[in-house]
N, C-alpha and C positions, 0 to 999 in steps of 0.2 A: 533511275529505275524505269524499266520498260513498261509499256502500257499493259502487256500481258501479265507481268508480275504484279502490277497494281490491281488488276482484276482478280487474280488468284488470292491476293491478300484480302481484298474486300469480301470475296466469297468465304474465306476462312473466318473473318470477323463475324460475318452473318451467321455462319454455322455455330460459332461459339456463343453468340448472343441467344440463339434459339435454345442451345443446350442449357445455358444459364437460366433461361426462363423455365425450362422443363424441370431442372433440378432444384430450383429455388424453393424454400419452405412455403407451403400453402398458407396464405394469410388466414387468420382466425375466422373472418367472416365467410370464407369459402369452406370451412370445415363443419358447417352446420349439419351436413348430411351424415357426419360421423356420429352424431348424437351426443348425449351428455357423458361425462366421465363415468367410469365403472364403479358402482357401489352396490352393497346389499344392505337394505332394500334399494332398488333402482331409483334414480332420480327421475321423476316424471315431468319436471318443469326445469328447463335449462335454457338460458339465453346466453349464447356465446358472445365474447368480445375479443378485441384484438390484443395479442400478447399472451403473457402467462405470469403466474406467480411462481417464484423460485424460492424454495426453502434452502437457506444456506447459513453457515456460521455467522453469528451476529444477530440472527432473528431474535425478537423479544415477544413476550406475551403482554399485551396492554390491557389492563383490567382496572377500572377506576372505582369500583364499588365492592361491597362485601360479597354479593352473589357472584359478580364477575370474577372476583378473586378466588372463590371456591372452585369455580369451573376451571380457571386458569391453573390453579395449583394441581388439580387432578390431571389436566392436560400436560403440564410440565413433567409430571411423574411418568405419564404414559409415553411421551416423546423420548424420555431418557430410557425407559424400558424397551422401547422399539428400536433403539440404536441411533436416535436422531440427536444425541448430545444433550447437554444441559442448557436449558433455555431460561433466562431470567424473567421474572414477572415484575412489570413496572406499572405505575398508575397513570401515566400521561405521556404525551409527546410522541404519538405514533409516527413512524417514519417508514420509508420504503423497506420492504422485507419483513415487517412486523406482522403479527397476528393479533387482531383486535377482538376482544370479547365484549359484547354489549348486551345488557338486559334492559329492554324498554317495554314496560307494561302497556304503554300506549299502542303497541303493535298488536292490537286485538285480533287481527286477521290471522296471526300465527297460532292462535289458540294456546292451550296449556303446554303443548309439547313441540310445536312446529318451530322452524327457524328459517332465517335467510342467510345464505352464504354468498359472499362476493369475493372473487379472486381477480387480482390485478397486480399493480406494483406492490400492494400489500393485500393481506387477506383478512376479511372481517366475518365474524359470526354474530348474528343478532337473534335473540329470542325474546318473546314477550314474558318469558319466565326463565328461571335458572335452569329448569329441566330442558326447555327448548334450546337454550344456548349450549347446554351439555351435549345434546344430540347433534348439534352442528359440529362439535369437535369430534364426534365419532366419525362423521363423514370426512372430516379433514384427515383423521388418522388413516382411514381406508385409502384415501387418495395418496397420501404420502407413502403408504405401503407399496405403491406401484412406481414410485420415483419422486424425486425432489421437485419436479416441474409440474405444476397444475395449470391446465388451460384457463385462460381468463374467461370469466363469465359470472352468471348469477343464477341461483336457484332459490325458490321458496318451496320448502318441503314440510308438509303437514300430514300427520297420520290419519287414516280413515277410521280406525277403531282405537278406543282409549285403553283397552286391556289387551295386552299382547304377551302371551306367557308360555311358561313351561311348568308342568307339575311333576314332582318327584316323590315317589313313595319310598322313603328311607325307613319304612315301617318294617318291623321284625328284623330285617337285615340292616347292617350298618354300611353306609356309603362314605368313603373317606372324605375328610375335610378338603384336602387339595383338589379332589375331583369336583366337589361342590363349588369351591372358589373358582376353578376354571370355568364352570358353568355360568356363574354370575358375570364374570368378565366377558365371556362370549355373548351372553344375552345383551349386555349393555352395548357391546360393539355393534350388534345388529339391531339396536333400538327396541329390544324387548324389555318390558317394564314390570313384569309380575312373575314371581317364583312361588309356587305353592309347595310347601314342604310338609308332608305327613311324616312325622318322626316323633321319637320319644326323647324328652329332655330328662336327664337324671333327676329324680325327685327327692327333695328334702322332706316334703310333707308325707310322701308315701314310699318309703324305702323298700317295702315289700314288692313294689312294681319294677324295681331296677334290675330286670333281666337284660342281658346284653342286646345290643342294638342301639343303646342310648348314646346321647351326646352330653357332654358336660355343659353347664351354663356358660362357662368361659368360652367354650368352642362356639356356641351359638351367638354369643355377644360379638365375637370376632367376625363371624359370617354376616351377621346383621349389619355391623359397621361397614363391611365391604359393600353390601347391598346399598346402604344409604349413600355411600360415596359415589356409587355408580348408578344411582337412580333406579335401582331394582327393588321394588317392594317385596319383602319376603313374608308371605302369609303362612301362619302355622295351621296345621290341621291335626286334631285328635278325632278319629272317626268314632261316631257314636250314633245311636245306641248299639249298632252292630259293630263287628270287628274290634271289640273291646278287649280281646284276650291278652294283648300285650300289657294291659293295665290291670285287669281284674282276674287273671288266672290264679292268683294267690288270694283272691277275695271272694270266696264262694258266697258270702252273705250278700253280695251285690249282683250275683248272677241270676238271670231269669231261669225259673224252674218250670219244666213242662208238667203235663198232667200225670206223668208216671213218676214224678219226683226227681227226675234227672236234671241236674244243674247244667246250664249252658255257658261255658266260659267266654264265649265270643259275644254274648248278648247281655247287655245291661238291663236290669229290671226297672223299666221306666215307671212302674207303679209305686216304687219306693221313694219317699222323700230323701232318704240317705243316699240313693243312687244319684239324684240330681245334685245334692250337696257335694258329693264326691267329684262329679264331673266339673262343676263350676269351680271347685278348689283347684283343679288342674288349669282351668282358664286363668285363674289368678296367678298361679305359679309361672305359667308361660309368659304372662305379662311382665315378669321381671327381666325377660331377655328379648322378647319380640316387641317391636315398636309399631307394627303395621296397624292400619286402621280397620282391618277386617279379621274375622275369625271364621275358620272353616270347620264345621262340625261333622262333615261327611254325610251322615244320614242315608247311607246307601246299604242295600243288601241286609237289612235287619233280619228278615226271615229267609235268608238264603239257605236253601236245602230244607226248609221247614214251612210252617204256616201258622197263622194266628190261632187256628182251631185247637192247637196243642197247648195253648196258654189261655185258659178261660179267664184268668184273673185280669188279663189285659182288657177284655170286653167289659168285665164288671167295672173296672176303673173308669172306662170311657162313659158307660151308662150312668154311673154315679155322678160324674162331673157334667155330662152334656145331655142327659136324658135318655129315654128308652130307645130312641131311634139312632143313637150313636153307634159307631162301628169300632172294631179294634184299631183301624187305621186312624181314628180320631185320637186315640191315646198316643199313637206315634207322633201325629202332628202337634198334639199338645206338648210333648216333650221338646219338639223342635221350636215351638213358639216360646216356651219358657226359657230355652237357651237364647233365643233371639232377644228376649226382653233383658236377660241378664247381661248379654254382650253389649246391647245398646246402652245400658246403664253405665257400662265401663268405656263407652265411646267407640265401640266396635260394631261394624256392620257384619251381618251373618251371611254365610255362603253355605249352600248344600248341593249335593248331587241330585239329579232329577228322578232316579228310578224309584224312589220311595213315593213319588206323587202319582199313584195309580188311579186316582179318581174315586177311590172307595171311601173317601172321607167326607164328612159333612162339615167339619171345621176347616176353614181355609188357613193356609200358611200365612204368617204375618206379612203384611205389606212391607216392601223394601228388601225382602230376602232375595239375594242373588241366587239364581238357579243355574248350575253348571250342567249342561245337557250332554250326556254321553251315550245314553241308551234309548232305543226306540220303544217307548211304552205307550199306554193308552192316552195319556195327556200329552198332546203334541206341542212343539215349540210355539206354533201360532196361538194356541190356547193360553200358554203361559204369558206370552206377550200381551194378549188381549186382557188378561187379568192384571196386567201392570207390573209383572216381575221383571227386574233386570235379568237378561239372559246371556250367558256365555256359552260358546260352542266348544265343548271338550269331547268331540266325537270319538267314538271307538276307532274310527278309521285313522285317527291321529295318534294311536297308541303305539308304544314300543314296550313289549313285554319280554322280560328275560326268558330265554328258552322257549318263546312262544310267538305270538303275532307281532309282526313288524309292519308299521305303516308303509304303504307303497307310495313313497314321495314322488317318484316319476309319474305314476298314474294320476295322482292328485294334481300335479303341475300340468300335465297334458290335458286334463279336464277343466283347467282354469278354476279349480276349487277355490272358494272363498268362504268366509265365516257364515254366509247365509245357508250353506249346505250342511244341514243337520242330519243326524241319523233318522231316517224315516220321513224327512220333509225338507224340501228346498223352498226357502222364502224369497219373495220377490224384492223385498226392501230390507235394508240393514237397520232400519229404525228400531231402537230398543235393544239391539244386539250389542253387548259391551265389547266383544272381541272373541278371541279363540286362543287355544293353547294345545300343545302336545303334552302327552302324559307318559311317564315312565313307571313301570310296575315290575316288582320282583317275584312274580308268581312262582317261578322256578329259580330260587336264589342262586343255585349253582349252574344254571343253564348258560350264563355268559358272565365274563368278567367285566369290571368297570371299563377297561380299555376297549373291549369288544362292543360294549354299549355305546361308547363314544364314537366309534367308527360309523355306527348307524345314526347317531344323534345329530351330528353336525349338518348333514344335508337336510334333515327334517327341520332343524332349528332355523336354517337359512330360509327354508320354504315358508314356515309359519311367520317369520319376520316379514317376508315379502307380502304374503297374503293378508296380513293384518295392518301393515303400514300403507301399502300402495296397491297398484294394480296387480292381480294375481299371476299375470302371464306376460312379463315384460320382454321376454325373448322368444323367438320363433320356436326354439327347441329346448328340451330339458338340458341337453349337453351345453348349450350356450349359457343357460342359467347357472349350471354348476361351475362353468368357467369363471363366473363372477366370484364365487366363493374362493376359487383357487387364486384369483387375482388379488383379493383383499386379504387373504390369509387369516390367521388367528389374531385375537386381541393382544395388545401389548401386555406383557407379564404373564401370558398364558404359559403354563408349564407342560412340557412334553413328559407325560407320565409313563411313557413306554420305554424310557431309557434305563437299562440295567447297568448299575455303576461298576460292575466288574466284568472282565472278559471271560469267555468260556474257558473252562479248565478245571483241574482238580485242586482243591484247597483243603487245608486243615482249618476248621472253625474252632477257635479257642476262646474260652472264657474262664473265669476263676473256678478251678476245680473240675472242669469238664472240657471235653473236646470231641470232635468227630470229623471224619474225612468225608467229603462229598464232591462229586463232579457237578459243576455248575453249567447248566445249559440255558440258552435263551429260547423263549417261546415266541410264536409269531405275533402274539398280542402284547409283547413287552414285559413279560415276567421271567422269573428264573425257575428252573427245576433243580432239585438237589438230590442227586442219585448217590445213595450210600451203598455199603456192602449188603444191606438188607432190602434195598429197593429205594424207590423215590419217596421222599418225605411227604406225608399226607396227614391231614386232620381227619380222624375217623373215630366214630363212637358217640355215645350219649344221645340225647333227644334231638331229633331233627325238626327244624322249623323252616317251612318252605324248602324242604329238601337240603337244608344246611345244618351241620352240627354246631349249634350256637351255645352249647353249654361251656362255661369256663371250666378249666381243669381237664378237658378232653386231651388225650395223649396224641402226640405227633410221632408217628412211627413210619418205618420203611414199608412200602407196599409195592406190588407189581407195578412197574412204570406204565402209565397209560397217557398218551399225548392228549387224549380228549378229556381227561379228568381234571377239572378246574381246581379241585381241592389239592392238587399237587403243584400248584403254581404259587410262587412266593415273591414278595417284594423285599429287596435288601435296602433298607432305609438308613442312610448315613446318620450316625449318632454324633452328638456334640462331643468333641474330644477324640474322635476317631472310632473306627469300627462300624458295625452295622447291626440294626435290629431286624429280626425276621418277622414279617407280617404276612399272614395268609391272604391271598388275593381275594378269597370269597368271604371268609369269616371276619376279616379285618381285625383279628386279635393277634397279639404278639406272642412270641415263643418265650416261655420262662422255664426255669428248672424246678423240679419237685422231686427230691430224693434221687437225683441223677436222671430222672425221666424228663423228656421234652414234653411240655404241656402248653396249651394256649390259655391266655387270660386277657381280659380287657386291660389296656395299658394303665388305667388309673386304679386298678384293683391289685395289681402286683407289678413291681418294677420289671420292665422288659430286660432280658439279658442282652448285653452288648457283645457281639462276636467279632473277634479279630481274625482276619484271614491271612494265612501264610501259604 
């Protein structure tokens, strides 16, 4: 070989060597500038290491105690639901590729809900508690949602606030159980731990109160069991003494009467012993299905649209009990405190909204009552903290109202909002603040469908998860933050409720003794419209509650088709054995037959008709 050829070959070898260096994988220690893996909430503490953990067939979950086993069993189900296959749970003998679940109470620095995650040849999740270990598995699921290879490293992840929540008013209107189950799974996936539900449980003790909107006890047991499995505490609320009309509209004897003799169906008469007994009987009945350690009594807007001057008996009650200097507000606080004592005797801690604390009372609210602050009133958050009350931020700026105000999540993120930012006051310290939550209200029940609410909810949910668990502004821009949500996706076993199970087209809907022809069309929010010869099927008539026809037996008829009319949107729910049930997207009642007419009824009041489509 000539000298010239040898030189050319050496040059080629040198070029190839440089290329190989340029194209070689960057070692883990050089990837520190890339930051921690993507999660929601973001990991604030990440120490990278060399290599990676690779999830592959043959991986096992190693759990050597009862608490570890519970966490591992839930994780195994979630891995399967997320498409990661069936993973066995074993008690010992961890090897490369395994996932180790460990609960060590001695790891006090992790607190009640924090965890340590280590990724390498195998992956380990350690918590000082079962809940902490569980949250570590949520991080693992989010990482696996982005691929089977997880960069090697270690994180210690501890929440800043102990209450991280969502509030849902399934009051008056009925929100479907699949929607609520999706919410519980999404909350757990993002490490939110508290769901407040203002709703009506169908009552055995007070059947006169069973107007539609209720849930059966078995439905609530199913939801609570899901919450317990996913470490979401579901706290019930029956608002009182205001907003009581879902319960006492058929009990005029319990309604507050004004000076003109007019009864107020929304106001419980707090001066009556029978009214207190009635309310506490509801607490007892709810205890049959709810297991939470708290009870929310609402206590907001008692005099909304009115004032105590119209009810002189309230002042008389207060003065008879607390002396001549007492105020009507003292009677209100007295009712709150009696409920507090009753709940405490049952092992429950009381929670109330803040707007009833106007400062016009001489009797203090019982110590230990958690105040959820949503409205800027005379008594400020700093005063409530100084008085020793646990304080949760439930700011109006975090509200999502059907057909009304929607929280501006982008603006809150850009402002680096955190739970110290109350309505009317920004606090310097987080001491005494339990946390924060977003709240969903159905003020205009037909203003939006459940699916439309979901589209607004998920960004807000991820934001409140971030702001209550960690730093409120982990990314430079809101677009970068929302990209995190896209990366981690939805929780395992989350159901896409926007799927209509039949294609667009004209069908004959048949059931025993009846049939009709309708053109099925899909709506943008994932429901169906049913266009008949008489128009689009719509629930219309009867008494309206929050702008929704919630009376059972109201007829379903063809009306002028209107793409904006949510009462013309329907769910086709597959029935056992084939066929479909028709459920109205807003009223959540099913279609039945009454002398050949299509009518709506609660599914437990009259068997829903099953329609077969041809």
